N, C-alpha and C positions, 0 to 999 in steps of 0.2 A: 105233457101233466098241467093239469089244473089247477091252480093254487087256492085252497079254501079259504085265505085269508084276502087276497086283493083279487082273484077271479083270472089272474095272468095264465096262457097257455106258454108252454115253454115247449121247442124240440129238443131241448139238451137236459134231462132232467138231474138234480144235482142230490146226492145221497151224501150223507156224512158217517162214517163208522167208528165208534168207539166201543171199549169194552162194557160199558153199560146199555148197549144196546146203539141200533139204526134211527136216523132222523132223514126225512125228505125235508129238504130247503127250497124256499121258492127264491129264485135266481133276482126275480125284478123287486120284492118289496123284504125278503127274508126271514118270512114265515116259515116256522116250523112245525111240523109233526110226525108223531111215532110212525114207524114205517117196518112193517115185517118182509126182511130180504132173504128170500128162500131160494134153492136150488130150480132149475127147471130142467125137465127133461124131455129131450128132442127124440121119439123114436121116428126115424126118418128111411130113407132109401128110395129108390125106383117105384115109381107107380106099378104093381103088380105082383110085387112082394109080401104084400099079406098086412100092411099098414092098419086098415081101416078094418079088418076082419078082428084082428088081435086085439084093437082098441075096444071093439066090445066086451071082449073077453076080460079086459084089465080093468074095466069098471066095476065089476063085482069084486076082482081081486084086491084090487087097490082102493078100495072107497073109504076105509077109514083111514087111510094115509093122504092120498090125492085126488086132485080134480084130473079127469081124463077127459082131454076135449080133441075133436076133429078138425086138423087147419082145413080142409076142403069147405066147410060151412061158410066160412068166409069169402071165398072165391066167387064171389057175386059181382055184378054191378059195377062201380068204379073202382073196385079193388081187384077186379078180374083184369089185369092190365100187366101184362110180361115185360114190359119195357123199363129198361133201370132196375134189372132186377128185381121186382115188383117192390120198389121201396116202399110202396103205401099200406102193401099187403103185411110185409114182415114188421113195419113200422106199428101196425094195429095190433097184432098178435101178439108183440112182447108189450105192448100196453094195456092189452084185456087179461094177458096171463101175469102181469104185475098184478094188477086189481084183482085177480080171483085169489091170488095168494092173500089177500089179506084178511081171508078169513083162518089163515093159519093151515093151510095143505099147500103143497107145491103141486105147480101144474107138470101134466104128461103131455105133451103136445105130440100128437099121431099126425104125420103131415112131412111132405119133403121138404126138408133146410138143410143146407149143409153151413158149418160153421163158419164160413166166409160172410155169409148174409146176413149171419148175427153178432157177431164178435164184434165188429167194426163198430156198430150202433151203438148211439148215444144211450138208448134204453137198455143197454148191455148191461150198465150201472145198477139196473134196479133191480136183478140177481146176486146170489152168491156165488154161485158156478151156472155154466148152461152145460149139462152132460150130453153125448150125444151117441145113439145107438141106432145102426143103419140095418136093415134088412137088405139080404142079399139073395139071389139064387142064381141057379145056371141059366147062360143065355136063352138057350132052347127052349126052356121050361118060361120062362120069362115073356119069349117071343108068342108060344102058345097061349099062356095065360090074358097077356092083350090082345091078341087077336078073337079069344073065346068074348070078350067085353059086348054088350050092345051097342051095337049102332050108334044110339045117339049119343054115346060118350066120343066119337069122332076118331079111333083109333086107328085110322089109315097105316099105310107100311111105311111112310116116311116119317110119321111120327113114331112109330115103334122103332123106327131104324134111331132116329135121334135118343127116343128113352134108353136103347141099348147101348149108346155111345156114353150117356149120362150112369149107367149103369156100373160099366167099366171104369169107368171115373171114381165112381165110389169105391170100389172094390182097390182098386191100387193107387188110391191120391195118400200121402200122406200130411192131413191136416193137421191145423193147430186149433184149439186141441183137438186131440186124434178122436175118430170115430170108433167105437168098437162095433164090429163086423159079426152079425148072425146069420146064417145060410137058412134058408126056409126051404132048397128044393125039394126036400120029401120028408122035411118034418112037420109032424101035423100039429093044428091048430095049439090045441091046449099044450102041448109040449115047448111052443114058442112061446105062450103066455108065461108059462111057469120060468124060463128063462130070462124074459124081460121082469116080471115081477121080481128075482131073486135080484138082477141087475139094480131096479130102484131101490131096494129095500136095502143094500149094501150100500148104498151114496146116501140115504136118510140117518145123518147123523144127530145124535145130542148138542151138537152144536150149531142147528139149526134155527134161526132168529124168529122162533115162532111167538112168542110174546113181545107185545108193545111195551114201549119202556117212557111214559108220559115223563117221567122224572129228569129225562135228559132233553126234552124241551123246556120244562121249568127253569134246567141250569142256564138257561140262555135266554130266559123270557125279560 
């Protein structure tokens, strides 16, 4: 994050939390500024399970509460690097989501990510919680969906087999925090959107720190 006081960049943002509000603190100069620390919602799962499709529906469903973003929008240029578990890509998305939530609305991120890729990062401190909902579907249906994609997307048989292995991992792995799983094999898009909307709204609580608290800065000025 970039400090508004001294311009220092840090890879390890520091957040202080108290009953009166949350403050982002510069590790270099000690500058303090009010900060909205909200939950992040990750709608994840293997390619072909419907994340992008349902994300378009959720834009209208949750426009009054959340910002819906498509993760693949940043899978370009230097960020399109699968090495090191795509560390720069993960870091960039967490920082962007943290910036977007300063509008007072939490982010729903639609894209393939699993808890180990976010939970251990320094930017995890910027969110009150990260909730994960994984879309899954029958292996034969998933294979057919991926084979039907246009050639420019590069889904050859080797890549499809790799994604099916990941799909099995998502179905069976016990992660921390756990992923809620939602089967889209035969479920219409509208019904999937209904379920995700309900899941998100159930986790939007009155305790979310949507208000800035400048008095927390003044206390330590």
